[in-house]
N, C-alpha and C positions, 0 to 999 in steps of 0.2 A: 916649351912654353914661350909664347910670344909676348913681348913687353911693348906696350904702346906708350910712346913718350908724349907728354903734354907740351905742345908747341905754342900754347898761348902765352903771351907776354905777361909778366908780373908787373903790376903798377902800384907804387907806393903813393900814399896820400897823407896829408896833414891838414887839419882845419884849425883856424884861430877863433878867438872869441867873437869876432865880427861875422863869422860864417864864411870867410874866405878859404877856399880849398886849393892847395897846391898839389898837383899830380906830378909824379916822376917816373919815367919809363927808361928802359935801357936804350942805348943808341940804336937807331934803325937805318938801314940803307934806303933812305927815301929822300926825295928832294924837297917836298913841301908837306911834311907830316902834320896831321891835325888829330885832336882828340874829339871824338864825336859822342855827344850825349843825346840819347833817344828816349823820349817819354814813352813808356810802354803803353800801347793802346789797349783799351778794353777788348775782351774776347770778341772776335768777329769784326772789329773795327779796323780801318786802315791806319797806317802810321802817318801822323800829321805834324808832330812837333819835334824839331831837332835843334841842338845848340852845338856850334863848332868853336873849338879853341885851338889857336895855333900852338904848336909844340916847338920850343926853341932849345938849342943845346945849352947846357950849363957851362959856366966858365971853367970849372976845375975838372969835373969828372966826365964831362961830355954827355951825361944823361939828358934826355929830353924832358922839358918841363912845360907845364901849362897851368895857368891860374884861373880858377872860376871865382870871379868877384861876387860879393854879396848882392850886388844890383846889376842888372834887373833880377828880381827874384824868379826862381824856377816855378813853373806851374806845379800844383799839387799832384803827387803821384810818385811812381817809381821810374827812375831813369837808368837805363843800361848804358854802359861805357864801351866804346870801340876805338881802336886805332884806325885812322884813315891814312894810309901811307902817302897818298897824293890825291888831289881832287879827281873823282870818278873811279878811283880804285876800289877793290873789294874791301869792305870793312872787316876788321879782325876783333873778335871779342877779347876782353881783357880779364886776366885772373888777378886776384888781390895780392898785394905784397904787404908791407908794413902799413898799418893804419894808425896814425897818431890822432886820437880823439880826446886827448886829455882836456882840451879847452871846453869840451861839451859836458863833462861830468857834473860840474856845478852850475850848468846853464840856467837852472831854475831859480838861481839866486839873483839873476840880473833882470831888471825890468825891461820889457821890449816895447817899442813903439808900434803903432799901427802903420802898415799891415805887419802882422807877425809872420816872418818867413823863417823856416827851419829846413836844414838839409843835413842828413846823416849818411856817411858812407857805410855800406854794409856788404856782407857776402850773401849771394843768393843761394837757394837750396841746391842748385847745380854747380856752385863753386865759382861764380863769376863776381866781379866787382860791380856794384850798383849804388845809386843814391836814392834815399827816401826823402821826399820833399813835401812840406806843408806850406800853404800860404793862405792865411786867414785874416780877415779884418780885425778880429780880436780873438783872444784865446784865454781860457781859464785853466791854469796848470794845477792839476791835483798833486798835492805834496804828500799827504798821508791819507791812507784809507784804513780805518780802525773798525773791526767787527767785534761786537760783544754779544752777550746772550739776549740783549734787548734791542739793539739798534746798530745801524751802520753810520759812522761819523766820518766826514771827509773834510780835510783842510785843503784850501786851494788859494791861488793868487791870480788875479785878473791882469792880463797884459793887453795893451792897446785900447784900453777904456778905463773908466772909473766907476765905482759903485756909488749909487745914490741911496738915500734913506729908504726909498720904496723898492729897492732891489729885491728880487725873489729868486729862489732856486726852483727850477721846473723839472719835474720828472715826467717824461712823455712816454706813454705806453706804445711801443713800436707797432706800427701798422694800424693805429686807431687815432681818434681825436681826443682820447682820454688823457688828462694831465693832472698832476698833483703839484700844487704850489706850496713851497716851504719857505719860512722866513729864515734867512741866514744871519749869522753873527758876523758883523763887519768890523774889520780893524780900523783904527783911527786914521790910517793913511788912505782909506778908500780903495784899497787894492786887495788886501788879504781878506778872506772870509772862510767860514766853516758852516756846515749844516749837518743835521742829524735826521735820518729817516728810520722810523720804527716799523715794525712788522705791519702795524695798522695802516701806515702810509703806503705800503707796497701791496697789500692784499685786501684792503677795505673795498666796499662797494660790490659790484657784480662781476668784477674781473676774476676769472678763474686762474689757478696756478698754471704755469707753463708759458708765462709771458715775460717780456723783457722791457725794462724801463731805461730809456736813454736820459742822461743827466745834462742839464743846461743851467746857466745862470742868466737872468735878465738884469742888466746893470741898472735899469730904471723901468718904471711901469710902461713907458711907451717905447722902450728900446727892443731891438730884435734879440732873440735868445743867442747866447754864446755857448758853444759846446765845451764841456768840461772833459779834459783828457790829460795825458802826460806825453809831451813832445820834447821838452827842453832838457834833454840829456843825451847820452850816447847810445841809447837802446832803440833800434829801429823798429823792432817788433816785440811788443810787450806781452801779447796775449798768453803765451805759454811759459813766460818767464816769471811773471808776477801772478801768483795764484793765491787767492784769499779764502779763508774759511767761510762757512755759511752760517747765517742766522736762522735757526729753526724754531718755529713756534706755530701753534694752531694748525698743524697738519701740513704746513708748507715750509719750504726752505728758500731763503733769499741770499744770493751770493753776488758780491760785486766782482767785476772783471773788466779788463780792457779789451776792446774790440780789435779787429784786424787793422783798423785805422788809429789805434791807440787812444780811442775815446772811451770814457767811463760809462758803464752800463751796469744794471743790476738785474739778474735773472731770478725769476720766481718759479719754482717747480714744486710738485707734490713731494713731501719729505721722503717718501719711500722710493721714489724713482727719479733721481737727479739725471740731468742730461748735459751734454756739452754744447754750450751756446756757439753761435756763429759770429 
């Protein structure tokens, strides 16, 4: 039996409450090593966005260190990490080592200014180290999602903006111009809010089951909608981690879920034939 050794370097990382990430690699026989961050392009598109960080030896252990400062913020997307031994050399993909994400666990408790920038180190499906990044003018963080026999209730907090008296929650039927506007309950500080969507809000009118509602909040009547999601903790991909029960009534089933971008949506399907949303 032949054993194949994994020659990819292990990279430790730690993030602080400001979003600053420190990377640590084993010493490497290179004259000018750099850490290369590559924004993963969409399928069929060329590579366009790179970020280079100098790797410097530590004072005690000799390990190489690089620091990704919180500013400038990374573009939204997934960033792959490589070692570049020297300028012009072949890049080397990096495996994850220890990931210290403790500072992110209660990140939803801290108010964020605009723009709201988030980065979370994570392990890809094929076992490499990467960063998940979001950058939004404002963001509504879903704190709790409660499903009862009658309705779906969401508690959230707005970051990067404030709610006015005429604020609304908007459910937009994906792929159409159909919307449902709901009146939220707004906390005294103008940031926290909650809303309840009943089965009649999700299935009323001419819309057939088998559709998806995307959730937004409009801070004021003339303000652009802000996506509701869950970004401010240590979970890079929520879709298959947080699974909620369904509200079933009137021959249809409504189930909240987080999309591949960690945004909140509600899928409505015929009660007898549920399907897995995208």
